[in-house]
Each structure stands twice: as structure tokens, then as C-alpha cells.
N, C-alpha and C positions, 0 to 999 in steps of 0.2 A: 772164977776167972773164965772169961769167954774163950771160945775156940780160937779166935784170931790172936788173942793175947798168948795163949798156949803155944800156937805155931810160932809166933814171934820170939818167945822166950827159948823155945827149942832151937830155932835157927841161930840165935845168938850164941848158944852154948856149943852147937855142933857145926859151926861155920868155919872151915879152915881158911886161913888168910890167903892162900894161893887162889881161892875162888874169885878174888878181886880181879885177877888177870882175865878170867872168863867174863866177868861182869863188864869190865872195861872194853874187852874185845866185842862183846855183844853190842854195847852202846856205840862203839866205833863203826861196826857194820851197819847199824841202823842209820847213823849220822851220814856215813858215806853214801848209803842208798838214797837218802834224802837229797844229797848233793847231786847224785846221778839222775834222780827224777827231775831236778831243777834244770840240769844241763841237757837231758834227753827226754823232755816231756812228750815229744812226738811218738816215740816208741811205746811209752806207757799208755798214751791215748789210743794207739792202735790196738793194744791189748783189750782196752775197755770198750772200744767201738763194736766188738763182736759179742758183747754181753748185753744183759738187760739194763746196764748202767750207761748205755751209749748216749742218752739224752743229756746227762749231766757229767760227762767224762771230764770236762775241763775243771769243773769245781772239785770233783773227787780227787783229781791229780794234785791240785793245789793243797787240798786238805791232807792228803797222804804225805806230800812233801814236807809240810810244816810239822805234821805229827811225828814223822821220822826224825827231823832235825831237832825238835824240842825233846821228844822222848829219848832219842839217842844221847843227847847232851845230859839229860837228867840221870840216865842210867850210868853214864860214864862217871859223873861226880857222886852218884849214890844219893841223890836228893829226891825224895818222893818216889823211890824206886818201884814200889808195888803199883802205884798209880800210873807211872810211866809205862810199866809193863802191861797193865790192863788196857792202856790206850793203844798199844801196839798189837795186842792179840787179835782183835777182830780184823785188822788190816792184813795180818799174816795169814789168818784163816781164810779170808776171802781170796788172797793171792794163791794159796794152795788149791782152793777149789777151781779158780779160773785157770791156773796153769794145768791142772790135771784134766780139766774138760777140754781145753784147746789142744794140748800136746799129747795127752795120755800120761799114764803114771810112769811107764818105762821108757819114755822117749829120751834119747840121748841129746845132750847139748842144751837142755833147758835148765832153768834155775830152780826147778822143783826140789831136788834133794837139799840144796842149800837153804831154801825157804823152810823146809820141814825141820832141819837142824836148828835154825834160828827160832822157830816156833817152840820146839822142845826146850830150848834154852830160856825162852820167855816163861814157859810154864815152871821151870826149875826156879827161876829168880822171883816168880810170883810167890812161891812157897818160902824160899830162903830169905828174900828181902835183900837189902843192900849189904848186910854183913857188918862186921866190926870196923872195917876201914871204909866208912861212908859218912856222908854228911847227915844221913838219917840217924845213925848211931851217935854222932857228935852232938846233935841237937837234943837227942833223947837224954844223953848224959849231962848236958849243960843247959838246963832250961833257965829261961830268964823271964 
């Protein structure tokens, strides 16, 4: 049995049902952030204009917006959860680096602590997966 299959089997056995609340909350946070990027793309572009990504900031913002919308929705319903989490991880890691470089680690009033918490939740659900109350588990139990 491969390592990924062992991790998956372990997470199904040791996954409390109340963790679904955290998975849905994580998905909602990402989905709402995608809506926020859509509504306030100017502030997100200003963050990127001070970095090495300034030449393609518009395209990056569009990509991040749609990745957050799609990934957040998939995490909420528990479909392709690990893939959706892997899609979000580089975005959040880049956000942590950009925010830490621009504002400093201990600056007050930044989104850095929230971003770090969301990143650690992504790492957790990368290992745990969608859990027993997810479409991943439903399709695994009911193959056609």
C-alpha cells in the first residue's frame, strides 16, 4: 500500500465529524477572499506592483481570484479537497512572503496572522482530506 493510501486510510479512521465545520469555514474564507479580490482588485494590484510580479499583476489577480473562488467552493463541498488545497497553498505562501516583506512580521493591522492561520489549515486538510462528510468520501464509497 502506498504512502498516500495509508495517509488517506488513517485520516478516514481518525477524522472527527466536527472537523467538517473547520473545512467549510476554510472554504468560505477562501471563497469570500475571492469575492473580495473581485470587488477590490485595485488594492490587491497595489500590493503586487511593489514586487517582482508588477509586470503581470493584472493577470495574477484574475488567476488568484478564480483560484480562490473555485478552490473555496470545492473545499466547502469536499470535492477534490486535496487538489483544491494544493491549488491554494502556493498562493497563500506567496501572500505570506509578500506581506512579511512589505509590512514586517510584527506589523499591526495587516492580514499576515490570518493568512498564516489559513495556510496552516490548508496544510492540515492536505493531510486529512475531506473527511467522512464530503463528496470525496461519497464517491469513494459509491463508485459507478
